[in-house]
N, C-alpha and C positions, 0 to 999 in steps of 0.2 A: 203299471206304469214306468216308462222310462225316465230317462234326468235329463232334464231337461237345465240347461245354461242358463245365466245369468238375464242376456235378452232376449232369449226365446220368452221365460217365464213375466217380463218386461212387456214384449209385442202383445202373449196372452191377454195380461191386464187390462194393457190398453183397448182390446178388442172389447171387454166387458164393460169397463167403464166410461171408454167415450163415442166405440160403436155400437155399446147396448146389445153387445151379442149374449144370447144368454149361457149361464153353465152350462146345460144342459146340451147347447151345442159346441159348442167348445171341451165339453169332454168330450163329445165322441167324433170333432174333429182332430183332436189332438193325441184322442185313446188314451184318457187320463181319467183316471178313477174320480167317478162326480164328487164326494166329499174331500177326498182329499185336494182335490181342484176349489173347494168351494170354500178349504181351508186357506191356500195358498193366499187366493184374492182376496180374501177377509186381513190378515195376515197384513200383506202388503199397501188395503188401503187402509188400515189402522197405525201402523208404523214406516210406512213409504217405502220408496225400492233401495236406501239401505237396507232394508232387513237382509236384502238378499247378496250384503257382502259377506265373503265368507274369512271368519279370523281365522291364521293356521299358524 
């Protein structure tokens, strides 16, 4: 899995949530592990996009 920036993760989340594209389709389109994608989408769904903020 390559790293995705915050905007890309939000774009993937919006496609899943708003456009109802399945996790398996997104997994193939973005060449991302299905389990990792599922985990990321459910985290964003539960905690909102603020979870993507990095604290340094």
